[in-house]
C-alpha positions as CSV (number, residue, x, y, z in Angstrom):
1,M,-0.2,-0.2,-0.1
2,S,1.5,3.1,-1.0
3,M,0.9,7.0,0.4
4,S,0.0,9.8,-1.1
5,M,2.8,13.3,0.4
6,D,-0.3,14.2,2.1
7,E,-1.3,11.0,3.1
8,R,2.0,10.8,4.4
9,S,2.6,14.4,5.9
10,S,-1.1,13.2,8.3
11,Y,0.4,10.7,9.5
12,H,3.4,11.9,11.1
13,D,1.5,14.9,12.3
14,D,-0.8,12.8,14.2
15,F,1.6,11.0,16.0
16,N,4.1,14.3,16.6
17,S,0.6,15.5,18.3
18,T,-0.4,12.4,20.5
19,D,-0.1,12.7,23.5
20,V,2.3,11.1,25.3
21,G,1.2,11.0,28.3
22,L,3.7,11.0,30.6
23,N,7.7,13.0,30.2
24,A,11.0,11.5,30.3
25,S,11.8,12.2,33.3
26,D,8.1,11.2,34.8
27,F,8.9,8.0,32.9
28,R,12.6,6.9,34.3
29,A,11.1,8.6,37.9
30,R,8.7,6.1,37.7
31,M,10.5,2.9,36.7
32,F,13.1,2.7,38.9
33,E,11.2,2.9,41.8
34,Q,11.5,-0.4,42.6
35,C,14.8,-1.2,41.6
36,R,16.5,2.2,43.8
37,I,18.6,0.1,47.1
38,P,19.8,2.3,49.8
39,W,23.0,1.3,50.2
40,G,23.0,0.1,53.9
41,K,20.7,-2.6,52.6
42,L,22.3,-4.0,49.7
43,Q,23.3,-6.7,51.0
44,N,20.3,-8.4,51.4
45,N,19.9,-8.4,48.2
46,I,22.5,-10.0,46.7
47,N,22.6,-13.9,46.9
48,M,25.3,-16.1,46.7
49,S,27.7,-19.3,47.7
50,N,31.2,-18.5,48.4
51,D,32.7,-20.4,45.7
52,Q,29.9,-18.8,43.8
53,A,31.4,-15.7,45.0
54,L,35.2,-16.4,44.5
55,V,33.9,-17.4,40.4
56,R,32.9,-13.8,40.0
57,I,35.2,-11.9,41.0
58,R,37.8,-14.7,39.3
59,E,36.1,-14.1,36.3
60,G,34.5,-10.7,35.4
61,A,35.8,-6.6,37.1
62,S,36.1,-3.9,39.2
63,I,35.4,-0.6,39.4
64,L,37.0,1.6,41.8
65,L,35.0,4.6,42.8
66,L,37.8,7.5,45.1
67,N,35.4,9.3,47.2
68,F,32.3,9.2,45.8
69,P,29.5,11.6,47.4
70,N,27.2,10.6,49.6
71,E,23.2,10.7,49.4
72,R,23.9,10.8,45.7
73,E,22.5,8.2,43.0
74,V,24.5,5.9,41.5
75,G,24.0,3.0,39.0
76,F,25.7,0.2,37.2
77,D,23.4,-1.2,34.7
78,M,19.9,-1.5,35.8
79,M,20.3,-1.2,39.3
80,A,20.7,1.7,41.0
81,W,21.7,2.9,44.2
82,V,21.8,6.1,47.1
83,A,25.3,6.0,48.3
84,G,26.5,5.6,51.7
85,P,29.7,6.5,53.3
86,I,31.4,2.3,52.4
87,F,30.9,2.6,49.3
88,K,33.2,2.6,46.9
89,G,31.9,1.0,43.6
90,F,31.2,-2.6,42.1
91,K,33.0,-6.0,41.5
92,M,32.0,-9.0,39.7
93,I,30.6,-7.4,36.5
94,P,30.6,-9.9,34.1
95,P,32.5,-9.5,30.5
96,G,31.2,-7.1,28.1
97,L,29.3,-3.9,27.8
98,H,28.3,-2.6,30.9
99,F,26.9,1.3,32.0
100,L,28.3,3.5,34.5
101,Y,25.9,6.5,35.8
102,W,25.7,9.2,38.5
103,D,24.1,11.9,39.3
104,G,25.9,14.8,39.0
105,G,24.8,17.1,41.5
106,H,24.2,19.7,38.7
107,G,20.7,18.7,37.8
108,M,21.0,16.0,35.4
109,M,22.9,12.4,34.9
110,E,26.2,11.6,33.3
111,G,26.8,8.1,33.2
112,I,30.3,6.2,30.5
113,W,30.0,2.9,28.6
114,Y,32.4,0.6,29.4
115,K,34.1,-2.7,29.0
116,A,34.3,-5.1,31.6
117,V,37.5,-7.7,30.2
118,K,38.6,-10.5,33.2
119,G,40.2,-8.8,35.8
120,R,40.7,-5.5,34.3
121,V,40.2,-2.4,37.5
122,L,38.8,0.5,36.5
123,V,39.8,3.1,38.6
124,R,38.1,6.9,39.0
125,Q,38.7,9.5,41.1
126,W,36.2,12.1,42.5
127,D,36.8,15.6,42.3
128,K,35.2,18.4,44.4
129,E,36.3,21.3,43.0
130,L,35.1,19.9,39.2
131,E,31.9,18.4,41.3
132,D,32.4,15.0,38.5
133,F,34.9,12.6,38.2
134,A,38.0,14.0,37.4
135,P,39.6,13.3,33.8
136,G,41.0,10.0,32.9
137,C,41.8,8.2,36.2
138,G,42.1,11.4,38.1
139,M,46.0,10.3,39.9
140,D,48.9,9.4,38.0
141,E,49.9,6.4,36.7
142,E,51.5,5.1,40.1
143,S,48.9,5.7,42.3
144,R,46.3,3.7,40.1
145,L,48.3,1.0,39.9
146,R,48.1,0.5,43.5
147,F,44.9,0.9,43.5
148,E,44.4,-1.6,40.9
149,E,46.6,-3.9,43.0
150,G,44.5,-3.0,46.5
151,V,41.2,-4.0,44.5
152,R,42.9,-7.2,43.9
153,K,44.3,-8.0,46.9
154,F,40.6,-7.6,48.1
155,D,41.0,-4.0,50.4
156,F,38.2,-2.6,49.1
157,D,35.8,-5.3,49.0
158,R,33.6,-4.7,51.8
159,G,32.9,-0.9,49.5
160,L,32.1,-2.7,46.2
161,A,28.8,-3.9,44.8
162,P,28.3,-7.1,43.4
163,S,26.9,-6.5,40.2
164,S,24.0,-8.5,39.2
165,D,24.3,-11.1,36.6
166,D,19.9,-12.1,36.6
167,D,18.9,-7.5,36.4
168,G,18.0,-8.4,32.9
169,W,20.7,-5.6,31.5
170,R,22.5,-8.8,28.5
171,D,18.9,-8.8,27.6
172,M,18.5,-5.5,27.3
173,T,21.4,-4.8,25.6
174,A,21.6,-7.8,22.9
175,F,21.9,-6.6,20.0
176,V,24.1,-3.0,21.1
177,D,27.9,-3.6,20.0
178,E,31.0,-1.6,20.0
179,H,30.1,-0.8,16.4
180,V,26.7,0.8,17.4
181,L,28.3,2.9,20.3
182,V,30.8,4.7,17.6
183,S,27.8,4.4,15.5
184,A,27.0,6.9,17.8
185,G,30.2,8.9,17.8
186,L,31.7,7.5,21.3
187,S,35.4,5.8,21.8
188,F,37.4,3.5,24.2
189,D,40.3,4.8,26.1
190,R,42.9,2.4,26.7
191,H,41.1,2.0,30.6
192,G,37.8,0.5,28.2
193,M,35.8,3.4,28.8
194,T,34.1,6.3,26.8
195,E,33.9,9.8,27.3
196,H,31.4,11.2,29.8
197,L,27.9,11.2,28.1
198,I,25.0,13.8,29.4
199,P,21.6,14.2,28.1
200,G,21.3,17.7,26.8
201,D,21.6,18.0,23.2
202,P,24.8,19.7,20.7
203,D,23.0,22.6,18.7
204,E,22.5,22.3,15.1
205,E,25.1,23.3,13.1
206,S,27.1,20.3,15.8
207,K,24.6,17.9,14.4
208,R,25.2,19.0,10.5
209,D,29.2,19.1,10.8
210,D,30.2,15.7,10.8
211,R,28.1,13.7,14.0
212,S,30.6,16.2,16.3
213,R,29.2,16.3,19.8
214,E,31.5,17.4,22.1
215,L,30.6,20.1,24.1
216,V,32.0,23.3,25.8
217,A,30.5,23.5,28.8
218,H,31.7,23.2,33.1
219,F,32.5,19.6,32.5
220,P,35.4,18.0,33.1
221,G,36.6,17.3,29.7
222,P,34.9,17.1,26.4
223,A,31.1,16.1,27.6
224,R,29.2,14.0,24.9
225,T,25.8,13.6,24.1
226,V,24.5,10.6,22.0
227,L,23.1,11.3,18.7
228,F,21.2,8.9,16.9
229,T,19.2,8.6,13.2
230,Q,18.1,11.6,12.2
231,L,14.8,10.7,11.3
232,D,13.1,14.2,9.3
233,R,16.2,13.5,6.8
234,V,15.0,9.8,6.3
235,Q,11.5,10.9,5.6
236,L,12.9,13.9,3.9
237,S,15.5,11.9,1.3
238,L,12.1,9.4,0.8
239,G,9.5,12.5,-0.1
240,Q,12.0,13.0,-2.4
241,S,13.0,10.3,-4.2
242,K,11.2,9.3,-7.2
243,T,12.2,5.6,-7.3
244,R,11.1,4.8,-3.5
245,L,7.1,4.5,-5.1
246,L,7.1,0.8,-3.7
247,N,3.4,-0.7,-3.1
248,V,4.6,-1.3,0.5
249,D,3.4,1.2,3.7
250,W,4.8,4.6,4.5
251,A,6.2,3.1,7.6
252,T,7.7,0.4,6.1
253,L,9.8,2.3,3.8
254,V,11.0,4.7,6.5
255,I,12.2,1.4,8.4
256,E,13.8,0.3,5.3
257,E,15.6,3.8,4.7
258,I,16.6,4.1,8.3
259,L,18.5,0.3,8.0
260,L,20.1,1.4,4.4
261,Q,20.8,4.8,5.2
262,S,22.1,4.0,8.7
263,H,23.6,0.8,8.7
264,S,24.1,-0.5,5.4
265,G,21.6,-2.8,6.0
266,N,22.5,-4.6,9.0
267,Q,19.4,-5.5,11.1
268,S,21.2,-6.3,14.3
269,R,22.9,-2.8,14.2
270,L,19.6,-0.9,13.4
271,L,18.2,-3.1,16.8
272,G,21.5,-1.8,18.5
273,E,20.0,1.6,17.7
274,F,16.9,0.8,19.5
275,Q,18.5,-0.4,22.5
276,L,20.9,2.4,22.6
277,S,18.4,5.0,22.4
278,Y,15.9,2.8,25.2
279,I,19.1,2.9,27.1
280,T,20.0,6.3,26.7
281,F,16.4,7.5,27.5
282,L,16.0,5.3,30.6
283,L,19.6,6.2,32.5
284,L,20.3,10.1,31.3
285,N,17.1,11.0,30.6
286,S,17.8,11.5,27.2
287,L,15.2,13.5,25.7
288,S,16.3,13.2,22.0
289,A,16.6,9.6,23.0
290,F,13.0,9.4,23.9
291,E,11.8,10.7,20.8
292,F,14.2,9.0,18.9
293,W,12.8,5.5,20.6
294,K,9.0,6.6,21.0
295,E,8.9,7.1,16.8
296,M,10.8,4.0,15.9
297,V,8.0,2.1,18.5
298,F,5.5,4.1,16.7
299,H,7.1,3.2,12.9
300,F,7.6,-0.4,14.0
301,S,3.9,-1.1,15.2
302,S,2.0,1.6,12.6
303,S,3.9,-0.7,9.1
304,Q,1.7,-3.3,7.5
305,D,4.5,-4.7,5.4
306,L,7.1,-5.2,7.4
307,I,6.5,-7.8,9.3
308,L,6.0,-10.3,5.5
309,R,9.5,-8.6,4.1
310,R,11.2,-8.5,7.5
311,P,9.6,-11.3,10.0
312,G,13.0,-11.6,11.9
313,L,13.3,-8.1,12.7
314,F,9.7,-7.6,12.8
315,H,10.2,-9.8,16.0
316,N,13.4,-9.1,17.4
317,F,12.3,-5.7,17.5
318,L,8.7,-7.3,19.5
319,T,11.7,-9.0,21.4
320,S,13.3,-6.1,22.1
321,L,10.0,-3.1,23.2
322,R,8.5,-6.6,25.7
323,I,11.6,-6.5,27.4
324,Q,11.9,-3.3,27.7
325,L,8.4,-2.6,28.8
326,S,9.3,-5.7,31.9
327,H,10.7,-2.9,33.2
328,A,8.1,-0.6,33.5
329,P,6.0,0.1,37.1
330,K,3.4,-2.9,36.7
331,D,0.4,-0.5,37.0
332,F,2.5,2.2,34.0
333,F,-0.9,0.7,31.4
334,T,-3.6,1.5,34.0
335,D,-2.5,3.9,36.5
336,E,-5.3,7.3,36.0
337,M,-1.7,9.1,35.5
338,T,0.1,7.7,32.8
339,S,-2.8,5.0,31.0
340,D,-3.0,7.7,28.3
341,N,-0.1,8.1,27.2
342,F,1.9,6.9,23.5
343,L,2.3,3.0,24.1
344,K,-1.1,2.6,24.3
345,A,-1.9,2.4,20.6
346,P,1.6,0.8,19.1
347,R,1.0,-1.4,22.2
348,G,-2.0,-2.8,20.9
349,G,-0.7,-3.4,17.2
350,A,2.3,-4.5,18.4
351,E,0.2,-7.2,20.3
352,C,-1.9,-8.2,17.6
353,C,1.3,-8.8,15.3
354,Q,3.5,-11.2,17.6
355,D,1.1,-14.3,17.4
356,S,2.0,-13.6,13.6
357,T,5.8,-13.3,13.6
358,S,6.5,-16.3,15.9
359,E,5.7,-18.8,13.4
360,H,7.8,-16.4,10.2
361,A,10.8,-15.5,12.6
362,T,13.8,-16.9,14.4
363,V,15.5,-14.5,16.9
364,S,19.2,-13.7,15.8
365,Y,21.4,-12.1,17.9
366,G,24.5,-12.0,15.2
């Protein structure tokens, strides 16, 4: 089914006028009500034998956070805590990509992606004057190595929180890999961490200038924001093209064009960008990530032909969305304050399609 330009414009305007029903900040707060743990209660929530603990310590990585302020929110993957006086960081981190985030104390969340490797220890030191983590490790190489050795000798063990291996992080980020992060403008240093990420958007000029996203502000070093595929440009290119008048619906055309323009046809990377947008929105309170995620949900849920053209992609999208929404408050779709939100219509359409995809699709994480 093809659409005229007027129909396409009406379709997108109708979506943009949809009442979100809950802003990104409130949505994030509701999501984290159920997983934020005061530091003093942490140990009661981690159950493992001594043998299991030793295996996880031996196979995992650690993050040592020195002088982190008391009563500040700090999180790792899908768990968040309010730091107390003995807090020193995290241990037993499984190899792979993880996200460390914290309350910067200036009205916004900050974070870094971290590439955990067996036995690796990341050391960061809080700078009271900067009100943020110091650039790099915040100390000379000799001091850093001394602290790393202290972690390996369990000198800081009492203050290191065991990371959870059952918080849904692996499923939530199944398609997020280094290529997805690099495509979003991030890079890893020799310690396995990216630049500081903040939720604020760069100005329009930096969006147009080679995807630049360095921000000059009061942050230590270059702070960055994650930029996602610019959907308005994708739709504009479709509207101008004479070769795209195919017998498929508009939403499917948009998804196909995103797949071609931004990901060279790689479906896993498109899904990775979708998952990255949700993580960035949820953990950093990023409005731009929220808007991208919202539009992707709507386009996938509104597409009529994608389920037949790319059943595997459609199935994996629904799987990712279901995992994301499983972390929402249980009453999110029934509560008087949040039930009338933009997900209501797409949710109904997606539920109708899910059974249809199961007989066609095979989940692929490659």
